[in-house]
C-alpha positions as CSV (number, residue, x, y, z in Angstrom):
1,M,-13.6,1.2,33.1
2,K,-11.9,2.6,30.1
3,T,-14.0,4.6,27.6
4,I,-13.2,4.2,23.9
5,I,-13.7,7.4,21.9
6,R,-14.2,6.9,18.2
7,E,-13.2,9.7,15.9
8,K,-14.6,10.0,12.4
9,T,-11.9,10.8,9.9
10,M,-12.0,11.3,6.2
11,R,-11.2,8.0,4.5
12,M,-10.0,7.4,1.0
13,H,-12.5,5.0,-0.4
14,N,-10.5,4.0,-3.4
15,P,-6.8,4.9,-3.1
16,V,-4.5,4.1,-5.9
17,H,-2.2,1.0,-5.6
18,P,1.3,2.2,-5.2
19,G,2.5,0.1,-8.1
20,R,0.2,2.0,-10.5
21,F,1.5,5.2,-9.1
22,L,5.1,4.1,-9.6
23,R,4.3,2.9,-13.2
24,S,2.9,6.3,-14.2
25,E,4.8,8.7,-12.2
26,V,8.3,7.1,-12.2
27,I,8.7,4.4,-14.7
28,E,6.8,6.0,-17.6
29,A,7.9,9.5,-16.6
30,H,11.6,8.4,-17.1
31,D,10.6,6.7,-20.3
32,L,11.9,3.3,-19.0
33,S,10.6,-0.1,-19.9
34,V,9.9,-2.6,-17.1
35,T,13.0,-4.5,-18.0
36,E,15.2,-1.4,-17.8
37,A,13.7,-0.3,-14.5
38,A,14.2,-3.7,-13.0
39,K,17.9,-3.4,-13.9
40,V,18.1,0.0,-12.3
41,L,16.4,-1.4,-9.2
42,R,18.3,-4.7,-9.2
43,V,15.2,-6.8,-9.0
44,S,13.7,-9.3,-11.3
45,R,11.5,-8.2,-14.2
46,P,8.6,-10.4,-13.0
47,A,8.8,-9.0,-9.4
48,L,8.6,-5.4,-10.7
49,S,5.9,-6.2,-13.3
50,S,3.7,-7.8,-10.5
51,L,4.0,-4.6,-8.4
52,L,3.4,-2.2,-11.3
53,N,0.4,-4.2,-12.4
54,A,-1.0,-4.1,-8.8
55,K,-0.7,-7.9,-8.4
56,A,1.8,-7.7,-5.6
57,D,2.1,-5.4,-2.5
58,L,4.9,-2.9,-2.2
59,S,7.5,-4.2,0.3
60,G,9.6,-2.0,2.4
61,E,12.7,-3.1,0.6
62,M,11.2,-2.3,-2.9
63,A,10.1,1.1,-1.5
64,L,13.6,1.7,-0.4
65,R,15.0,0.8,-3.8
66,F,12.7,3.4,-5.4
67,E,13.8,6.0,-3.0
68,K,17.5,5.3,-3.6
69,A,17.1,5.0,-7.4
70,F,14.5,7.6,-8.1
71,G,14.2,9.9,-5.0
72,V,10.6,8.9,-4.3
73,D,10.2,9.1,-0.5
74,M,9.9,5.6,1.0
75,D,7.6,6.7,3.8
76,T,5.2,8.2,1.3
77,L,5.2,4.9,-0.7
78,M,4.6,2.8,2.4
79,R,1.7,5.0,3.5
80,M,0.2,4.6,0.0
81,Q,0.4,0.8,0.4
82,N,-1.1,1.0,3.9
83,S,-4.0,3.2,2.7
84,Y,-4.6,0.8,-0.2
85,D,-4.6,-2.2,2.2
86,I,-7.0,-0.5,4.6
87,A,-9.4,0.3,1.8
88,Q,-9.3,-3.2,0.5
89,T,-10.0,-4.6,3.9
90,R,-12.9,-2.2,4.6
91,S,-14.4,-3.2,1.3
92,R,-14.7,-6.7,2.7
93,A,-16.0,-5.7,6.1
94,K,-19.4,-7.3,5.7
95,E,-17.7,-10.7,5.1
96,I,-16.0,-10.5,8.5
97,N,-18.4,-11.5,11.2
98,V,-17.1,-10.4,14.6
99,E,-19.3,-9.0,17.4
100,R,-18.3,-6.1,19.7
101,Y,-16.8,-7.3,22.9
102,E,-18.7,-6.4,26.0
103,P,-16.9,-7.0,29.3
104,R,-18.9,-8.7,32.0
105,P,-19.8,-6.7,35.0
106,A,-17.5,-7.3,38.0
107,A,-18.9,-9.8,40.4
């Protein structure tokens, strides 16, 4: 029988959406408009706007585009997206009704 050990770790309860981070720390820091930044990144303005306004998730491809264009580490951006997704899902935990699986004793 396998024993599952649960570790308690410090969780971010309200991590920032990576799009909001990119808006303030990259786009605004470089004094770019969304249209100008979209041209630099070679993406559509609506796609970039959705990300920057936290209406779309950060894709791996978009993270790589930011890394290439602005030097922001793709891995860090993807970890930010993952942390954001985890926090959003945990905030809905009470809505997800699943019971703990208990294996039946061997016969």
